[in-house]
C-alpha positions in Angstrom: 236.0 -68.6 -126.9 233.8 -71.4 -128.1 232.6 -71.9 -124.6 231.6 -68.2 -124.4 229.9 -68.3 -127.8 227.9 -71.4 -126.9 226.9 -69.8 -123.6 225.8 -66.6 -125.3 223.8 -68.5 -127.9 222.2 -70.6 -125.2 221.3 -67.5 -123.3 219.7 -65.9 -126.4 217.6 -69.1 -127.0 216.5 -69.1 -123.4 215.4 -65.5 -123.5 213.4 -66.1 -126.7 211.7 -69.1 -125.2 210.9 -67.1 -122.0 209.5 -64.2 -124.2 207.1 -66.4 -126.1 206.1 -68.2 -122.9 205.3 -64.9 -121.3 203.7 -63.3 -124.3 200.2 -64.6 -123.5 200.5 -63.2 -120.0 201.7 -59.8 -121.3 198.9 -59.5 -123.9 196.2 -61.2 -121.9 195.7 -63.7 -124.7 193.0 -66.2 -123.9 191.7 -64.1 -121.0 188.2 -63.0 -122.1 185.5 -61.2 -120.2 181.8 -60.5 -120.8 181.1 -56.8 -120.7 178.5 -56.1 -118.0 175.6 -53.7 -118.8 175.9 -50.4 -117.0 173.4 -48.4 -119.0 171.1 -46.5 -116.7 173.6 -46.8 -113.8 175.1 -43.8 -112.1 178.5 -43.0 -113.6 180.3 -43.6 -110.4 178.6 -47.0 -109.8 179.2 -48.0 -113.4 182.9 -47.2 -113.2 183.3 -49.4 -110.1 181.4 -52.3 -111.7 183.6 -52.2 -114.7 186.8 -51.8 -112.8 185.9 -54.7 -110.5 185.7 -56.8 -113.7 189.2 -55.7 -114.7 188.2 -53.1 -117.3 189.5 -49.6 -117.8 186.8 -46.8 -118.0 186.9 -43.7 -120.1 184.3 -40.9 -120.5 183.6 -40.6 -124.2 180.8 -38.0 -124.4 177.9 -36.4 -122.6 174.4 -35.8 -123.8 171.1 -34.6 -122.4 168.1 -36.9 -122.2 165.3 -35.7 -120.0 163.9 -39.2 -119.5 167.2 -40.5 -118.0 168.5 -39.8 -114.5 171.2 -37.1 -114.2 174.8 -38.5 -114.5 173.5 -41.9 -115.6 175.1 -43.9 -118.4 173.2 -43.4 -121.6 175.5 -45.6 -123.9 178.5 -47.8 -123.5 181.0 -49.2 -126.0 181.6 -52.1 -126.4 177.9 -53.0 -126.0 176.6 -55.0 -123.0 177.4 -58.8 -123.1 180.1 -58.4 -125.7 183.1 -60.8 -125.2 186.4 -58.8 -125.1 189.9 -59.1 -123.7 190.3 -58.5 -120.0 191.6 -55.0 -119.3 189.9 -53.5 -122.3 188.8 -49.8 -122.1 185.0 -49.3 -121.9 183.8 -46.0 -123.2 180.8 -44.4 -121.5 178.4 -41.6 -122.6 176.9 -39.8 -119.6 173.7 -37.9 -119.2 174.3 -34.3 -118.2 173.3 -33.0 -114.8 172.0 -29.7 -116.2 169.9 -29.3 -119.3 171.2 -27.0 -122.1 169.2 -23.9 -122.7 167.3 -23.0 -125.8 165.4 -19.9 -126.9 161.6 -20.0 -126.7 160.1 -19.4 -130.1 157.0 -17.3 -130.7 154.2 -19.7 -131.5 151.3 -17.3 -131.3 149.2 -17.6 -134.4 150.5 -21.1 -135.3 148.2 -24.0 -135.8 148.5 -26.7 -133.1 150.1 -29.1 -135.6 152.7 -26.5 -136.7 153.5 -25.5 -133.2 154.0 -29.1 -132.1 156.4 -29.8 -134.9 158.3 -26.6 -134.2 158.7 -27.5 -130.5 160.0 -30.9 -131.4 162.6 -29.5 -133.8 164.0 -27.4 -130.9 164.0 -30.3 -128.4 161.0 -29.0 -126.5 157.8 -30.9 -125.7 154.1 -30.2 -126.1 152.6 -29.7 -122.6 149.0 -29.2 -121.5 146.6 -27.9 -124.2 143.7 -25.7 -123.1 141.1 -23.6 -124.9 139.5 -20.2 -124.5 136.9 -18.5 -126.5 138.3 -17.0 -129.7 137.2 -17.2 -133.3 140.7 -18.4 -134.4 139.9 -22.1 -133.9 142.9 -24.3 -132.9 145.3 -21.4 -133.3 147.8 -20.7 -130.6 146.8 -17.7 -128.4 149.2 -18.1 -125.5 152.3 -20.2 -124.6 153.2 -21.1 -121.0 155.9 -22.8 -119.0 154.8 -24.2 -115.6 151.5 -22.3 -116.1 153.3 -19.0 -116.5 153.4 -17.1 -119.8 156.7 -17.4 -121.5 157.7 -14.7 -123.9 159.6 -15.4 -127.1 163.5 -15.5 -127.0 163.4 -16.4 -123.3 166.1 -19.0 -122.4 164.5 -22.2 -121.2 165.8 -25.7 -120.4 165.9 -28.2 -123.3 163.1 -30.8 -122.9 160.7 -28.3 -121.3 157.0 -29.0 -121.7 155.3 -25.9 -123.2 151.6 -25.5 -122.6 149.5 -24.0 -125.3 146.2 -22.0 -125.1 144.2 -22.4 -128.3 141.2 -20.6 -129.7 137.9 -22.6 -129.3 136.4 -21.2 -132.5 133.7 -19.1 -130.8 133.8 -15.7 -129.1 133.9 -15.2 -125.4 130.6 -13.4 -125.0 127.1 -13.5 -126.2 125.9 -10.7 -128.5 122.4 -10.0 -129.8 121.6 -11.6 -133.2 121.8 -8.7 -135.7 118.6 -7.8 -137.6 119.6 -8.3 -141.3 116.1 -8.2 -142.8 115.9 -5.6 -145.6 119.7 -5.2 -146.0 121.4 -6.1 -149.2 123.6 -9.2 -149.2 126.7 -6.9 -149.5 125.6 -4.8 -146.6 124.7 -7.8 -144.4 128.0 -9.4 -145.2 130.0 -6.4 -144.1 128.0 -6.1 -140.9 128.3 -9.8 -140.1 132.1 -9.6 -140.6 132.4 -6.6 -138.3 130.6 -8.6 -135.5 133.0 -11.5 -135.9 130.2 -13.7 -137.2 130.1 -15.9 -140.3 127.6 -16.4 -143.1 126.4 -19.9 -143.3 124.0 -21.1 -146.0 122.8 -18.5 -148.6 119.3 -19.6 -149.8 117.8 -17.8 -152.8 114.1 -17.1 -152.9 113.1 -16.8 -156.5 115.4 -15.8 -159.3 118.5 -13.8 -158.3 120.3 -11.8 -160.9 122.9 -10.1 -158.7 123.6 -11.7 -155.3 125.3 -8.7 -153.8 122.3 -6.5 -154.6 119.8 -9.1 -153.4 117.8 -8.4 -150.1 117.8 -10.4 -147.0 114.2 -11.6 -146.4 114.8 -14.2 -143.7 117.6 -15.2 -141.3 118.4 -18.1 -139.0 118.8 -17.7 -136.1 116.1 -15.1 -135.8 116.4 -11.7 -134.1 113.8 -12.6 -131.4 112.7 -15.9 -129.7 109.5 -16.6 -127.8 110.6 -18.2 -124.5 107.0 -17.6 -123.3 104.2 -17.7 -125.8 103.4 -14.1 -126.9 106.6 -12.7 -125.2 109.6 -12.1 -127.4 113.1 -11.7 -126.1 116.3 -10.8 -127.9 118.1 -13.9 -129.3 121.8 -14.4 -128.5 124.7 -15.7 -130.6 128.5 -16.3 -130.0 131.2 -14.6 -132.1 132.3 -17.0 -134.8 128.9 -18.7 -135.2 127.1 -19.0 -138.5 124.0 -17.1 -139.8 122.0 -18.6 -142.5 120.2 -16.1 -144.8 117.5 -16.1 -147.4 117.9 -13.6 -150.3 115.4 -12.2 -152.8 115.6 -9.7 -155.6 112.5 -8.0 -154.0 113.0 -5.9 -150.9 110.9 -7.2 -148.0 108.3 -5.3 -146.0 109.4 -6.3 -142.5 105.8 -6.7 -141.2 105.1 -9.2 -144.0 108.4 -11.1 -144.4 106.8 -14.5 -144.0 104.2 -13.7 -146.6 107.0 -12.7 -149.0 108.8 -16.0 -148.5 105.7 -18.0 -149.0 105.0 -16.4 -152.3 
């Protein structure tokens, strides 16, 4: 019996010693590896690189970054050059092969700054900016994708570059300079507004009691210009441009406007 007891005890001691001797082999204790950088690599190539180093690989997440190649590694955990145990699992975040879709907003009427901020909030980019004649200076008139008009609520890929057409601040065609001489300020103001023009400087000639009832006695630009001495032609102006006016409490006689101003 004692022989069996001693033998059993010796066997237990032997097993314990063998367990502790093999523990480092079982846990990989003391076997460390530097994690290689696979960011930017294709997912398949990255997996092979890591597995060749003895690591396990797991896909943790997928995102979309338009500046990164499709199916390329965007992030890895642990980070590159980290010292870890051999056989550790490396988690990868992969760039999607297809961009998610978002709805195109309606940017018409927005200022350029507001439109750019709105695009950024949706994950879209500001593309080529162009201008066309319109009195709404720097306001969005049209929105395009790949040079084609894109209507609001259309599904477009995330990261798309949206081109904007802005108003240049002046009208598209020339019109004759209106003849304001003899009109009251109020009448002239209404007419100028209807022509998509703007009043610039208002210069009083003499004492003015009521601006709205004052008369226009001179304007700049003038109605006619002399391209050839003694030959008058109609002067032209763009929509959105300014007209400077001189006002007086005395109505002018058109044939002697200059004399009235010089008084």
